[in-house]
C-alpha positions in Angstrom: -78.6 -18.6 -123.9 -80.9 -21.0 -125.7 -80.5 -23.7 -128.3 -77.6 -25.8 -129.5 -74.6 -24.9 -131.7 -73.2 -27.6 -133.9 -69.6 -27.3 -132.7 -68.0 -26.7 -129.3 -64.5 -25.8 -128.2 -63.5 -25.8 -124.5 -60.2 -24.0 -123.6 -58.9 -24.9 -120.1 -56.1 -22.9 -118.7 -54.9 -25.1 -115.8 -54.5 -23.4 -112.5 -55.2 -19.8 -113.8 -57.2 -18.8 -110.7 -55.3 -17.3 -107.8 -55.5 -14.9 -104.8 -55.2 -11.1 -104.9 -51.5 -10.2 -104.6 -50.0 -7.0 -103.0 -47.4 -6.8 -105.7 -50.2 -6.5 -108.3 -51.9 -3.8 -106.3 -54.6 -6.1 -104.9 -55.3 -7.8 -108.2 -54.9 -11.5 -109.2 -52.8 -12.6 -112.1 -55.9 -13.1 -114.1 -56.9 -9.6 -113.5 -53.4 -8.2 -114.1 -52.7 -10.1 -117.3 -53.3 -8.6 -120.7 -55.9 -10.9 -122.2 -58.0 -9.0 -124.7 -59.4 -12.2 -126.5 -60.7 -13.7 -123.2 -62.0 -10.4 -122.1 -63.9 -10.1 -125.4 -65.4 -13.5 -124.8 -66.5 -12.6 -121.3 -67.9 -9.2 -122.3 -69.9 -10.6 -125.2 -71.0 -13.8 -123.7 -72.3 -15.6 -120.6 -70.2 -15.7 -117.4 -70.5 -17.9 -114.4 -68.7 -19.9 -111.7 -68.2 -23.5 -111.5 -67.5 -25.7 -108.3 -65.1 -28.2 -109.7 -64.1 -29.9 -106.5 -66.9 -31.6 -104.3 -66.6 -31.4 -100.5 -64.2 -33.9 -99.1 -62.2 -34.4 -102.4 -58.6 -33.3 -103.0 -58.4 -30.2 -105.2 -56.3 -32.0 -107.9 -56.6 -31.6 -111.6 -58.0 -35.1 -111.8 -61.0 -34.3 -109.7 -61.4 -30.7 -111.1 -61.1 -31.7 -114.8 -63.5 -34.6 -114.4 -66.0 -31.9 -113.4 -65.1 -29.9 -116.5 -65.9 -32.8 -118.7 -69.3 -33.1 -116.9 -68.5 -36.1 -114.7 -69.3 -35.7 -111.1 -66.2 -37.0 -109.1 -68.5 -38.1 -106.3 -69.9 -40.7 -108.7 -67.0 -41.6 -110.9 -63.6 -40.8 -109.2 -61.4 -43.8 -108.3 -58.0 -42.2 -108.2 -55.7 -40.1 -110.3 -53.2 -42.8 -111.6 -55.8 -45.0 -113.3 -57.1 -42.1 -115.3 -53.5 -41.4 -116.4 -53.0 -45.0 -117.2 -55.8 -44.7 -119.9 -54.3 -41.5 -121.2 -51.1 -43.5 -121.9 -53.1 -46.2 -123.6 -52.6 -48.6 -120.7 -55.7 -50.6 -119.7 -56.1 -52.1 -116.3 -57.2 -55.4 -115.1 -59.6 -55.7 -112.1 -56.8 -56.5 -109.7 -54.4 -53.8 -110.8 -53.7 -50.7 -108.8 -52.1 -47.8 -110.7 -49.8 -45.3 -109.0 -48.6 -42.0 -110.4 -44.8 -42.2 -110.5 -43.1 -38.9 -110.3 -39.3 -38.6 -110.9 -38.3 -36.2 -108.1 -35.1 -34.7 -106.6 -34.8 -35.4 -102.9 -32.5 -32.9 -101.2 -30.6 -34.7 -98.5 -29.6 -32.4 -95.7 -28.7 -34.9 -92.8 -30.6 -35.6 -90.7 -33.3 -34.2 -93.0 -34.5 -35.2 -96.4 -36.4 -32.5 -98.2 -38.6 -32.6 -101.4 -36.1 -30.5 -103.4 -38.0 -30.6 -106.7 -41.3 -32.5 -107.5 -40.3 -32.6 -111.2 -36.5 -33.4 -110.9 -35.7 -30.0 -112.5 -38.4 -30.6 -115.1 -36.4 -33.5 -116.5 -36.9 -34.1 -120.3 -39.2 -36.8 -121.6 -36.1 -38.4 -123.3 -34.1 -38.5 -120.1 -37.0 -39.7 -118.0 -37.8 -42.4 -120.6 -34.3 -43.9 -120.2 -34.6 -43.8 -116.4 -38.0 -45.4 -116.2 -37.1 -48.1 -118.7 -33.9 -49.0 -116.9 -35.8 -48.8 -113.5 -38.4 -51.3 -114.8 -35.7 -53.7 -115.9 -33.9 -53.4 -112.5 -36.7 -53.1 -110.0 -39.8 -54.1 -111.9 -41.4 -57.6 -112.1 -44.7 -59.3 -113.0 -46.1 -57.6 -109.9 -44.7 -54.1 -110.3 -44.5 -52.6 -113.8 -43.1 -49.2 -114.7 -44.3 -47.2 -117.7 -42.8 -44.0 -119.1 -44.9 -40.9 -119.6 -44.2 -37.2 -120.4 -41.4 -35.3 -118.6 -41.4 -36.2 -114.9 -44.8 -37.9 -114.9 -45.0 -41.7 -115.2 -46.9 -44.7 -114.1 -46.5 -47.8 -111.9 -49.0 -50.6 -111.9 -49.1 -53.0 -108.9 -50.8 -56.2 -109.8 -52.9 -57.5 -106.9 -52.0 -54.3 -104.9 -53.7 -52.2 -102.4 -55.3 -48.9 -103.1 -56.6 -48.0 -99.6 -53.6 -46.0 -98.4 -52.7 -42.3 -97.8 -50.3 -40.8 -100.3 -49.2 -37.3 -100.9 -48.7 -35.4 -104.2 -45.0 -34.3 -104.3 -45.9 -30.7 -105.5 -47.8 -30.3 -102.3 -44.6 -30.7 -100.1 -42.0 -28.7 -102.0 -39.2 -27.8 -99.7 -40.7 -29.9 -96.8 -39.4 -32.9 -95.0 -40.6 -36.0 -96.8 -40.6 -38.3 -93.7 -43.9 -36.5 -92.6 -45.5 -37.3 -95.9 -44.5 -40.9 -96.9 -47.4 -43.4 -97.8 -49.3 -44.9 -94.9 -51.9 -47.7 -94.6 -52.3 -51.1 -96.0 -49.5 -52.0 -98.5 -47.6 -48.7 -97.7 -44.5 -50.6 -96.6 -44.2 -52.2 -100.0 -44.5 -48.8 -101.7 -42.0 -47.2 -99.5 -39.5 -50.1 -100.2 -40.0 -49.5 -103.9 -39.2 -45.7 -103.5 -36.1 -46.7 -101.4 -34.9 -49.2 -104.0 -35.3 -46.6 -106.8 -33.0 -44.3 -104.8 -30.3 -46.9 -104.8 -30.6 -47.6 -108.4 -30.9 -44.0 -109.6 -28.1 -42.6 -107.5 -25.3 -43.6 -110.0 -27.4 -43.7 -113.3 -25.5 -42.2 -116.3 -28.4 -39.8 -117.0 -28.2 -38.4 -113.5 -24.4 -38.1 -113.7 -24.8 -36.1 -116.9 -27.4 -33.9 -115.3 -25.2 -33.2 -112.3 -22.4 -32.5 -114.6 -24.5 -29.8 -116.3 -25.5 -28.3 -113.0 -29.1 -29.8 -113.1 -31.0 -31.5 -110.4 -30.7 -35.3 -110.6 -33.9 -37.6 -110.7 -32.7 -39.4 -107.5 -36.0 -41.1 -106.5 -39.5 -42.0 -107.6 -42.4 -40.7 -105.6 -45.6 -42.9 -105.8 -49.0 -41.4 -105.2 -52.5 -40.9 -106.6 -53.3 -44.6 -106.6 -56.6 -46.2 -107.7 -58.3 -49.0 -109.5 -59.9 -49.1 -113.0 -62.5 -46.4 -113.4 -65.7 -46.5 -115.5 -67.2 -43.4 -117.2 -70.4 -43.4 -119.2 -69.7 -42.3 -122.8 -69.9 -38.4 -123.2 -71.6 -39.1 -126.6 -74.4 -41.0 -125.0 -75.1 -38.2 -122.6 -74.7 -35.1 -124.8 -74.9 -36.5 -128.3 -71.5 -35.2 -129.4 -68.3 -36.8 -130.6 -65.2 -35.4 -129.1 -61.4 -35.1 -129.2 -58.8 -33.8 -126.7 -55.8 -31.6 -127.4 -53.4 -32.0 -124.4 -49.9 -33.0 -123.5 -50.5 -34.5 -120.0 -51.7 -38.0 -119.7 -54.3 -37.1 -117.1 -56.4 -35.0 -119.4 -55.9 -37.5 -122.2 -57.1 -40.2 -119.8 -60.3 -38.4 -118.8 -60.9 -38.0 -122.6 -60.2 -41.5 -123.4 -62.5 -42.8 -120.6 -65.2 -40.4 -121.9 -64.8 -42.0 -125.4 -62.9 -39.1 -126.9 -60.0 -39.3 -129.4 -56.6 -38.2 -127.9 -54.2 -37.4 -130.7 -50.6 -36.6 -129.9 -49.7 -32.9 -130.7 -46.1 -32.2 -131.8 -44.6 -29.5 -129.6 -47.0 -29.9 -126.7 -44.9 -30.5 -123.6 -47.2 -29.9 -120.6 -44.8 -27.2 -119.4 -44.1 -23.5 -119.9 -42.3 -24.1 -123.2 -45.3 -25.8 -124.8 -46.2 -24.8 -128.3 -49.4 -22.9 -127.7 -50.0 -22.1 -131.4 -49.8 -25.8 -132.3 -52.6 -26.5 -129.9 -54.8 -23.9 -131.3 -54.1 -25.1 -134.9 -54.7 -28.7 -134.0 -58.0 -27.9 -132.3 -59.2 -26.0 -135.3 -58.3 -28.8 -137.6 -60.2 -31.3 -135.3 -63.4 -29.2 -135.1 -64.1 -30.0 -138.7 -64.5 -33.7 -137.8 -65.6 -33.6 -134.3 -68.5 -32.0 -132.4 -66.5 -30.9 -129.4 -62.9 -30.3 -128.8 -61.2 -29.8 -125.4 -57.9 -27.8 -125.4 -55.9 -28.0 -122.2 -52.8 -25.9 -121.4 -50.8 -26.9 -118.3 -48.4 -23.8 -118.2 -50.2 -21.5 -115.6 -50.3 -24.4 -113.1 -46.6 -25.2 -113.5 -45.8 -21.5 -113.0 -47.8 -21.5 -109.8 -46.1 -24.6 -108.5 -42.8 -22.9 -109.1 -44.0 -19.7 -107.3 -43.2 -17.5 -110.4 -45.6 -14.6 -110.8 -44.0 -13.4 -114.1 -44.2 -16.9 -115.7 -47.9 -17.2 -114.6 -48.8 -13.9 -116.1 -46.9 -14.8 -119.2 -48.6 -18.2 -119.5 -52.0 -16.6 -119.2 -51.2 -14.0 -121.8 -49.8 -16.6 -124.2 -53.0 -18.6 -123.8 -55.0 -15.5 -124.7 -52.8 -14.6 -127.7 -51.8 -17.9 -129.1 -54.7 -20.2 -128.2 -57.9 -18.2 -127.6 -57.1 -15.5 -130.2 -56.8 -17.8 -133.3 -59.6 -19.9 -132.2 -61.9 -16.9 -131.7 -60.9 -15.5 -135.0 -61.5 -18.6 -136.9 -64.7 -19.8 -135.2 -67.9 -19.3 -137.2 -71.4 -18.7 -135.9 -71.9 -22.5 -135.5 -69.1 -22.8 -133.0 -69.7 -22.2 -129.2 -66.6 -21.4 -127.2 -65.9 -21.7 -123.4 -62.9 -20.5 -121.5 -62.5 -22.0 -118.0 -59.9 -23.1 -115.5 -60.0 -26.3 -113.3 -59.0 -24.9 -109.9 -57.0 -22.2 -108.2 -53.3 -22.7 -107.8 -52.3 -19.7 -105.7 -48.7 -18.6 -106.1 -48.5 -18.1 -102.3 -49.4 -21.8 -101.7 -47.6 -23.3 -104.7 -50.3 -26.0 -104.8 -54.0 -26.4 -105.6 -56.9 -24.7 -103.7 -60.5 -25.7 -104.0 -62.9 -22.7 -104.6 -65.4 -21.8 -107.3 -63.6 -20.8 -110.5 -64.8 -18.6 -113.5 -66.0 -19.7 -116.9 -67.1 -17.7 -119.9 -69.2 -19.0 -122.9 -69.3 -17.1 -126.2 -70.9 -17.7 -129.7 -70.7 -15.2 -132.6 -74.0 -13.9 -133.6 -75.5 -14.4 -130.1 -75.1 -11.5 -127.6 -75.0 -12.4 -123.9 -75.3 -10.3 -120.8 -71.6 -10.1 -120.5 -69.3 -10.1 -117.5 -65.6 -10.5 -116.6 -63.3 -13.5 -116.6 -61.5 -13.4 -113.3 -62.0 -14.4 -109.7 -64.4 -11.6 -109.0 -66.8 -13.0 -111.5 -70.1 -12.9 -109.5 -72.0 -15.1 -111.9 -74.3 -18.0 -111.1 -72.6 -21.0 -109.4 -72.9 -24.3 -111.5 -71.7 -27.8 -110.8 -69.5 -29.3 -113.6 -72.5 -31.3 -114.9 -74.7 -28.3 -115.0 -72.0 -26.1 -116.6 -71.6 -28.6 -119.5 -75.3 -29.1 -119.9 -75.6 -25.3 -120.1 -72.8 -25.0 -122.6 -74.0 -27.7 -125.0 -77.8 -27.7 -124.6 -78.2 -24.0 -123.6 -80.4 -24.9 -120.7 -80.4 -23.4 -117.3 -80.0 -26.0 -114.5 
């Protein structure tokens, strides 16, 4: 592929990559799912693999998606939560340390306390907003401030806090004892105390009483993790000469976009979960591409299905991305638009968490025939870094 297009669209299916499964006859969900539009892109375009997680880094969507935006995490990564802070429109001072604040359900089975649900039963944004606002009024202070996000995903900012501690993503310890995964290091006792204080406050909150009455898991604790200080990215436009926008529900992706200098509009119906409005994301992306040079479209659903260990939901999410996101964009895109389909990392159903390995990508442009290939984990294409992949995608240059 050589030369530049005038418009670019990147479609990210979060966590689509997986392992081969016996119940699928040795195929992966990507190989088993019906995805004619993605297959068309791969067969008529350029296929490769991208290493999104540098050695020594955790295989989170923060690290992996930074790579997909062309930013080497080894150069720019400072923690997950500060990226999300910018996605929520919250700037950070030099002495601020941001923490991701999950609302979780802890399953108390004396003498054990287990991570019952990392998302508190996928609590709604409205319910969670009440809990976080009330928690901030009760437990927050000038030192500790809580900010509501989307669904179970929220933010805590510690002014004058410590960032050099070990914390664990709650989705990594589903069903496990939490005592083995509580924060450790400088400042950890303060974070543990905040988590304990939240449990006392949330125990009898009316939102949780209502959820229990409806047979739903209560959000009976916060879980603080992913801490870091204010990051600094070079502007994407300065590097690639393109103005961008992001279509996403989750604050993490919006944060990467905001730090890159992209616009991050809110999309009605985008939930960051299995019930997201796939079609709305496609329509919004197509409306934005008239005014922007590059648009990123992120869909969280396959990752959420993997965290829940649901093979049917993962296949359904992949097929919906193909039908409702990739299909309309592929049909509407003219010869001036270059498309890419990619995933950020593997989220194997057998693990219910992220796994670092090269993942497939496919690039397509109408009117330009590529060598073709397949879009799945068996893609034997050339291995790129994130920076190399984006340079190849936009500039059409081999690394």
